C-alpha positions in Angstrom: -45.6 59.7 -44.2 -42.9 61.9 -45.4 -40.2 60.7 -47.5 -36.8 60.3 -45.8 -33.6 58.5 -46.4 -34.2 55.7 -43.8 -34.3 52.2 -45.3 -37.7 51.1 -43.5 -40.9 52.8 -42.8 -41.4 50.7 -39.6 -39.0 49.3 -37.3 -41.0 46.6 -35.3 -39.4 45.7 -31.9 -41.1 42.3 -30.9 -42.1 39.6 -33.3 -45.2 38.2 -31.0 -48.6 38.9 -32.4 -49.0 42.5 -32.2 -45.8 43.3 -34.1 -46.5 40.3 -36.7 -50.1 41.7 -37.3 -48.8 45.1 -37.7 -45.9 44.4 -39.8 -48.2 42.4 -42.2 -50.8 45.0 -42.4 -48.1 47.6 -43.0 -46.4 45.3 -45.9 -50.0 45.0 -47.5 -50.0 48.8 -47.8 -46.6 48.9 -49.4 -44.6 49.6 -46.5 -41.3 48.4 -45.8 -40.7 46.8 -42.1 -37.9 45.4 -40.4 -39.1 43.2 -37.4 -36.6 42.6 -34.6 -36.6 40.2 -31.3 -34.5 39.6 -28.2 -35.2 35.8 -28.6 -33.7 33.1 -30.7 -36.9 32.7 -32.3 -40.0 34.5 -33.8 -43.6 34.5 -32.5 -43.3 35.8 -28.8 -45.2 33.7 -26.2 -47.2 31.7 -28.9 -43.8 30.0 -30.1 -44.0 26.0 -30.6 -40.8 24.0 -30.5 -41.3 21.0 -32.5 -40.0 17.7 -30.4 -40.4 14.6 -32.2 -43.5 15.3 -33.9 -45.2 17.3 -31.0 -45.5 20.9 -31.1 -44.6 22.0 -27.4 -46.1 25.3 -26.4 -43.0 26.8 -24.9 -44.4 29.7 -22.7 -47.6 28.0 -21.7 -50.9 26.7 -23.3 -52.4 28.8 -25.8 -56.1 28.1 -27.1 -57.3 30.4 -29.8 -60.8 31.9 -28.8 -63.0 34.4 -30.1 -66.5 35.6 -30.8 -65.1 37.6 -33.7 -65.8 36.0 -36.9 -63.6 38.7 -38.4 -60.6 37.9 -36.3 -61.3 34.1 -36.6 -61.3 34.4 -40.6 -58.1 36.5 -40.0 -56.1 33.8 -38.6 -57.6 31.2 -40.8 -56.0 32.8 -44.1 -52.8 31.3 -42.6 -53.5 28.2 -41.3 -56.3 25.9 -40.5 -57.4 24.9 -37.2 -58.1 21.7 -35.2 -61.6 21.4 -33.9 -60.5 21.8 -30.0 -62.6 22.1 -26.9 -60.7 23.2 -23.7 -61.6 20.9 -20.8 -59.0 21.3 -18.0 -59.2 19.3 -14.9 -58.3 20.5 -11.6 -56.5 18.1 -9.2 -57.0 18.9 -5.5 -54.8 16.2 -3.4 -55.4 13.7 -5.6 -59.1 14.2 -6.6 -60.3 15.4 -9.9 -62.6 18.0 -10.6 -64.2 19.4 -14.2 -63.5 23.0 -15.0 -65.0 25.7 -15.5 -67.4 25.4 -12.4 -70.4 23.5 -13.9 -72.6 20.6 -13.0 -70.0 18.3 -13.6 -67.7 19.8 -10.9 -70.6 20.2 -8.6 -71.6 16.8 -8.6 -67.9 15.6 -8.3 -67.7 18.0 -5.1 -71.1 17.3 -3.5 -72.8 14.5 -5.5 -75.7 16.7 -6.0 -77.3 16.3 -9.6 -80.0 18.8 -10.0 -79.3 22.7 -10.5 -81.9 23.9 -8.0 -79.8 21.5 -5.3 -76.8 22.7 -6.2 -78.1 26.4 -6.3 -79.4 25.9 -2.6 -76.1 24.3 -1.4 -74.1 27.4 -2.6 -76.6 30.0 -1.4 -76.8 28.3 1.9 -73.0 28.7 2.2 -72.7 32.4 1.3 -75.7 33.2 3.7 -73.6 32.0 6.7 -70.4 34.2 5.9 -72.3 37.5 6.5 -69.8 39.3 4.3 -70.8 42.5 3.2 -68.7 44.5 1.3 -65.7 42.5 0.2 -62.0 43.7 1.1 -60.1 41.3 -0.6 -59.9 38.5 -2.9 -60.9 36.1 -0.4 -63.7 37.5 1.0 -65.0 38.3 -2.8 -64.7 34.9 -3.7 -66.3 33.5 -0.6 -69.3 35.7 -1.1 -69.5 34.2 -4.8 -69.1 30.6 -4.1 -68.9 29.8 -0.6 -66.2 28.1 1.3 -66.1 24.5 -0.4 -65.5 25.6 -3.9 -63.1 28.4 -2.7 -60.9 26.3 -0.5 -60.9 23.4 -3.0 -60.4 25.2 -6.3 -60.0 28.6 -5.9 -57.4 29.4 -2.8 -54.4 27.7 -3.1 -54.1 28.1 -6.8 -54.5 31.9 -6.7 -52.0 32.2 -3.9 -49.4 30.1 -6.0 -50.1 32.1 -9.0 -49.6 35.6 -7.4 -47.3 34.9 -4.8 -49.5 36.3 -2.0 -52.0 35.4 0.5 -55.5 35.7 -1.0 -56.4 38.1 1.8 -53.7 40.5 0.6 -55.2 40.5 -2.9 -57.8 42.9 -4.2 -61.2 41.9 -4.5 -61.5 43.1 -8.2 -59.3 40.3 -9.4 -62.0 37.7 -8.9 -65.2 40.2 -9.2 -66.8 37.5 -11.5 -66.4 33.8 -11.1 -68.5 31.7 -13.8 -70.9 29.3 -12.4 -72.5 26.9 -14.9 -75.5 25.1 -13.8 -75.4 22.9 -16.6 -73.4 19.9 -17.6 -70.6 21.8 -19.8 -67.0 21.4 -19.5 -66.2 23.6 -22.4 -63.8 26.1 -20.5 -64.9 28.9 -23.1 -68.4 30.3 -24.1 -66.9 31.7 -27.5 -68.6 30.8 -30.8 -64.8 30.2 -32.4 -62.1 27.9 -30.9 -59.2 25.8 -31.9 -55.6 24.9 -32.3 -53.6 25.7 -35.5 -52.8 22.4 -37.3 -49.1 22.4 -37.1 -48.5 25.0 -34.3 -48.7 28.6 -33.8 -45.7 29.2 -35.8 -47.6 28.6 -39.0 -49.3 32.0 -38.0 -46.4 33.8 -37.6 -44.5 32.5 -40.5 -47.9 33.4 -42.7 -47.6 36.8 -41.0 -44.3 37.8 -41.5 -43.7 36.0 -44.7 -41.7 38.2 -47.1 -40.5 40.6 -44.2 -36.8 40.9 -43.1 -36.9 39.6 -39.3 -33.6 39.6 -37.0 -33.7 37.3 -34.0 -31.0 37.7 -30.9 -31.3 41.6 -31.4 -31.4 43.4 -28.0 -33.0 46.9 -29.1 -31.7 48.7 -26.1 -28.1 47.9 -26.5 -28.2 50.1 -29.9 -31.3 51.7 -29.5 -30.0 54.7 -31.5 -28.5 52.9 -34.3 -32.2 50.6 -34.7 -34.4 53.8 -34.5 -32.2 55.4 -37.2 -33.2 52.5 -39.7 -36.8 53.6 -39.8 -39.4 56.4 -39.9 -41.3 55.0 -37.1 -40.9 52.4 -34.3 -43.6 49.9 -33.1 -42.4 49.1 -29.9 -44.2 45.9 -28.2 -41.9 45.7 -25.0 -42.2 46.8 -21.6 -43.4 50.4 -21.7 -41.6 51.3 -18.4 -38.3 49.8 -19.9 -38.6 52.2 -22.9 -38.8 55.4 -20.7 -35.8 54.1 -18.9 -38.1 53.4 -15.7 -38.5 57.1 -15.5 -41.4 56.6 -12.9 -40.3 53.3 -11.2 -40.7 49.9 -12.6 -43.9 48.0 -13.4 -44.8 44.8 -11.5 -45.3 41.6 -13.4 -45.6 37.9 -12.5 -43.3 35.7 -14.3 -43.4 31.7 -14.6 -40.9 29.0 -14.8 -41.4 25.9 -17.0 -39.7 22.5 -16.6 -40.1 20.4 -19.5 -39.8 16.6 -19.6 -40.0 13.9 -22.3 -41.7 10.6 -21.6 -41.3 7.3 -23.2 -45.1 6.6 -23.0 -48.1 7.3 -25.4 -50.3 9.3 -22.6 -49.4 10.6 -19.3 -52.6 12.3 -18.1 -55.2 12.0 -20.8 -55.9 15.7 -21.2 -54.2 18.8 -22.3 -54.1 20.5 -18.8 -54.3 19.7 -15.3 -54.5 22.5 -12.6 -53.1 21.4 -9.4 -55.4 23.6 -6.9 -53.6 22.7 -3.4 -51.0 24.9 -2.3 -48.6 22.4 -1.2 -48.0 21.3 -4.8 -45.2 24.0 -6.1 -46.6 24.1 -9.8 -50.1 25.4 -11.0 -50.7 22.9 -13.9 -49.2 20.1 -16.1 -49.6 20.7 -19.7 -49.4 17.5 -22.0 -48.9 19.2 -25.5 -50.1 16.2 -28.0 -53.5 16.5 -26.7 -53.7 19.7 -28.1 -53.5 18.3 -31.7 -55.0 14.7 -30.9 -51.0 13.3 -31.4 -50.8 9.5 -31.7 -47.2 9.5 -31.0 -45.7 6.7 -29.1 -44.2 9.0 -26.6 -45.3 12.5 -25.0 -43.8 15.7 -23.6 -45.2 17.4 -20.2 -44.5 20.6 -19.1 -44.7 21.8 -15.3 -45.7 25.3 -14.8 -44.3 27.3 -11.8 -45.2 30.9 -11.2 -42.8 33.2 -9.8 -42.0 36.8 -9.1 -40.8 38.7 -11.7 -37.2 40.0 -11.5 -34.7 41.7 -14.1 -33.6 39.0 -16.7 -36.8 37.0 -16.1 -39.8 37.1 -18.7 -42.6 39.4 -17.6 -46.0 37.5 -18.3 -48.8 38.6 -16.4 -49.1 42.6 -15.6 -50.3 43.0 -11.9 -53.1 45.4 -12.5 -53.5 46.7 -8.8 -54.1 50.1 -7.9 -50.2 51.0 -7.7 -49.2 49.7 -11.1 -52.4 51.2 -12.7 -51.5 54.5 -11.8 -47.9 54.0 -12.5 -48.9 52.7 -15.9 -51.0 55.5 -16.6 -48.0 58.0 -16.3 -46.2 55.9 -18.7 -49.1 56.1 -21.4 -49.4 59.7 -21.1 -45.7 59.8 -21.6 -46.2 57.6 -24.7 -48.7 60.0 -26.2 -45.9 62.6 -26.2 -43.8 60.4 -28.4 -46.8 59.1 -30.8 -45.6 60.8 -33.8 -42.3 58.6 -33.8 -43.3 55.8 -31.6 -46.4 53.3 -31.7 -46.9 51.2 -28.7 -49.0 48.2 -28.8 -49.3 44.7 -27.3 -49.7 43.1 -23.5 -46.2 44.6 -22.3 -46.5 47.9 -24.3 -50.0 48.5 -22.9 -49.7 46.8 -19.7 -52.9 44.8 -20.0 -53.6 41.3 -19.9 -54.8 40.5 -23.6 -56.0 37.1 -24.8 -54.8 36.4 -28.6 -57.6 37.5 -30.3 -57.8 40.8 -28.3 -54.0 41.2 -29.1 -55.0 40.8 -33.1 -58.0 43.4 -32.8 -55.5 45.9 -30.8 -53.0 45.7 -33.7 -55.4 45.7 -36.5 -57.0 48.7 -35.1 -53.9 50.7 -34.6 -52.4 49.8 -38.1 -55.5 50.8 -39.6 -55.3 54.3 -37.8 -51.6 54.6 -38.6 -51.7 53.3 -42.2 -54.4 55.6 -43.2 
């Protein structure tokens, strides 16, 4: 990188995992970084707020899981992890089912205890549907699992999550539904899984240790000023916003959280319960203390309500349908033209749904290329 009179080598816009990992790696290489974030805190969506000893996942539940031993070792250098197995429950009109779909689920639904009985049951339901080439999510799901599982555990939850009828959603969203014909309630198949002891802030604090960070900063309000501070910008916000929505706005789903502290030691007995009927307005209830096996005399729960994204709301989930993917490609092609000065990375800047380990891997790869 050529020497300049600027104060920093990198201005990093956004302190979520991508920005924090990039800043950490650049700092290790002797580069000077400035991190800014529009929120009042660091850490993006993995931020935890401590409420009377309970680490509350402010932007929805986050369970770290990966098959990549290198990524697992990377996060473990900043914090130790609780052994935690994610085993959510589904509540359909008051009846509970284990997730993901496994022999426990099928026994609860049909009273069938043998794998071959369950396979025969599902196959008989599928054969009677006569669905050739699925034209939408509903047809795709029915072809994979049949009407009982679809109506009970998929349809209502999915329509709430996306704000659209399942018949209006593309089939590819649900191309692969995992069916386990064993008794195994572990949601993830990954080799490594856990929750940071003391919450995710420990990871962000470790990544950003010794790096100047400023919160409550809206990059776009003084873009020219902030750009002038560094040789290069690492941008982790919405790629369409960076380019002034030149080709139009990308679409997202957003979330609203309703938090409640209860003066009882245990509300639902598990970290997450999904509500799969359409009539219940929220998709799930999170009880945060169960992520870290808390024994506090009180508890904190959060109800999660999906909603349409609009200006001012947080964009959580990219809607990767054909319209948005084509639009995102235009912005990504435009980003390549600015690659000398701006590095785009993370869920919003790449318009991809990333799990945490995938964001870290992306940031490490990008940092390796840029810094070398």
